C-alpha positions in Angstrom: 12.7 -2.2 192.0 11.0 -3.5 188.9 10.5 -6.9 187.7 8.8 -10.2 188.6 11.8 -11.0 190.9 12.8 -7.6 192.0 9.8 -7.0 194.2 9.9 -10.1 196.3 13.6 -9.8 196.7 14.1 -6.1 197.2 11.0 -5.3 199.2 11.8 -8.1 201.6 14.9 -6.0 202.6 12.8 -2.9 203.2 10.2 -4.9 205.2 12.8 -6.6 207.4 15.4 -3.8 207.7 13.4 -0.5 207.4 16.1 1.4 209.2 18.4 1.0 206.2 16.0 2.9 203.9 14.8 6.5 203.8 12.6 6.1 200.7 11.2 3.5 198.4 10.8 3.6 194.7 8.5 0.8 193.5 8.2 0.1 189.8 6.0 -2.5 188.1 6.2 -5.4 190.6 4.2 -7.2 193.2 4.3 -9.2 196.4 2.1 -12.2 196.7 -0.8 -11.9 199.2 -4.3 -13.2 199.8 -6.7 -11.9 197.2 -4.1 -11.1 194.6 -5.3 -12.2 191.2 -2.7 -13.4 188.7 -3.5 -12.6 185.1 -3.5 -15.1 182.2 -0.1 -13.8 181.0 1.5 -15.1 184.2 0.0 -18.5 183.6 1.4 -18.4 180.0 4.8 -17.4 181.4 4.8 -20.4 183.8 3.7 -23.0 181.2 6.4 -21.7 178.8 9.0 -23.0 181.3 7.3 -26.4 182.0 8.3 -29.6 180.2 7.5 -29.2 176.5 7.0 -25.5 177.0 8.4 -22.8 174.7 11.5 -22.2 176.8 12.0 -25.9 177.6 15.2 -26.3 175.5 18.9 -25.9 175.8 20.1 -22.4 176.7 16.9 -20.4 176.1 17.7 -16.9 175.0 16.3 -15.0 177.9 18.2 -11.8 176.9 15.7 -11.4 174.1 12.8 -10.8 176.6 13.7 -7.2 177.5 14.1 -6.4 173.8 10.5 -7.6 173.1 9.2 -5.6 176.1 11.0 -2.5 174.8 9.5 -2.9 171.3 13.0 -3.4 169.8 12.1 -6.7 168.2 8.7 -8.0 167.0 7.0 -10.9 168.7 7.6 -12.9 165.5 11.3 -12.2 165.6 11.4 -13.1 169.3 9.8 -16.5 168.7 11.9 -17.3 165.7 15.1 -16.3 167.3 14.3 -18.2 170.5 13.7 -21.4 168.6 16.5 -21.1 166.0 19.1 -19.5 168.1 19.8 -17.0 165.3 19.6 -13.3 166.2 17.3 -11.1 164.1 18.7 -7.9 162.6 18.6 -5.4 165.4 19.6 -1.8 166.0 22.8 -0.8 167.9 20.6 0.3 170.8 19.0 -3.1 170.9 22.3 -4.9 170.6 23.7 -2.9 173.6 20.7 -3.9 175.7 20.9 -7.5 174.6 24.6 -7.7 175.4 24.0 -6.3 178.9 21.4 -8.9 179.7 23.3 -11.7 178.1 26.6 -10.9 179.8 26.1 -12.9 183.0 25.4 -16.1 180.9 28.0 -15.7 178.2 30.1 -18.8 177.8 28.3 -20.7 180.6 26.8 -24.2 180.3 23.2 -25.0 180.1 23.0 -25.6 183.9 23.6 -21.9 184.4 20.0 -21.3 183.0 18.4 -23.4 185.8 17.7 -20.3 187.9 15.7 -18.8 185.0 13.9 -22.1 184.6 13.0 -22.4 188.3 11.8 -18.8 188.9 8.6 -18.9 186.8 7.7 -22.2 188.3 8.0 -20.8 191.8 5.2 -18.2 191.3 2.5 -19.3 193.8 -0.5 -19.7 191.6 -1.2 -23.4 191.8 0.7 -24.0 195.0 0.7 -21.5 197.9 4.0 -22.9 199.2 5.9 -21.9 196.0 8.0 -18.8 195.9 8.2 -18.4 199.7 4.7 -17.0 199.4 4.1 -16.9 203.1 7.1 -14.6 203.6 5.9 -12.4 200.6 2.5 -12.0 202.2 4.1 -11.1 205.5 6.3 -8.5 203.9 3.3 -7.1 201.9 1.4 -6.5 205.1 4.4 -5.1 206.9 4.9 -2.6 204.2 1.3 -1.4 204.4 2.5 0.2 207.6 5.5 1.9 206.0 5.8 5.4 207.6 8.5 6.8 205.3 8.3 8.1 201.8 7.3 5.8 198.9 6.9 6.7 195.3 5.4 4.4 192.7 6.6 4.9 189.1 4.6 2.7 186.8 4.9 1.7 183.1 1.4 1.7 181.7 1.9 -0.9 179.0 2.9 -3.7 181.4 0.8 -6.7 180.4 1.2 -8.3 183.9 1.3 -5.5 186.5 -1.4 -3.1 185.4 -1.9 0.6 186.1 -4.9 -0.3 188.4 -2.7 -2.6 190.5 0.0 0.1 190.9 -2.5 2.8 191.8 -4.3 0.6 194.4 -1.0 -0.4 196.0 0.3 3.2 196.2 -3.0 4.3 197.8 -2.7 1.6 200.5 0.9 2.7 201.3 0.0 6.5 201.1 2.5 6.8 198.3 2.7 9.0 195.2 1.9 7.4 191.8 3.6 8.5 188.6 2.4 6.9 185.4 4.9 6.5 182.6 3.1 6.3 179.2 4.5 4.0 176.6 6.6 2.0 179.2 6.3 -1.7 179.7 7.5 -4.1 182.4 11.2 -3.2 182.1 10.6 0.6 182.1 14.1 1.3 183.3 15.3 0.1 179.9 13.2 2.4 177.8 12.4 5.4 180.0 15.5 5.7 182.2 15.9 9.5 181.8 12.2 10.1 182.7 12.4 7.8 185.7 15.5 9.5 187.0 13.9 12.9 186.6 10.9 11.8 188.6 13.1 10.5 191.3 15.2 13.6 191.5 12.3 15.9 191.5 11.0 14.2 194.6 14.4 14.1 196.3 
């Protein structure tokens, strides 16, 4: 369960309904808890969605974000395309990824983007009550007592969830830790075969 949203959503299920799970695979995510330090990139992500921020315009092209993370477009292309609404020249592989992420929004009005707008602003940095943080903290501590198998598979190029974070968390849960070199935050997009092989080897 990778991603800024995947951890708080998916791991809540494991914490509250552990009998439904035999094994956890945790990839580049987090659960809010006391002492957790948010990096500057998270602050930038939040301010980008505030009024007058980079994404504060009609139908922001959020499907470009995984392409940037995967190195399929440059940061310059990302910013220019986000502002202009004109797609840069991209490979067939990049187009396939883009289409997959854009599909849920295709043809929808600007209001359909409100979930994307709200999520970054719910990260509990300035306000503890944002993002259901009390529940996240409870789930985090519940999972520290997880008594079944847990494997951490971690992209090492993630600018938000670092290798040290993943290793520390895996140690607290008595889990394995598998680093994936060259992978960023959305490692399932770029290193799917490697991830599947790691999972199957441990099955």
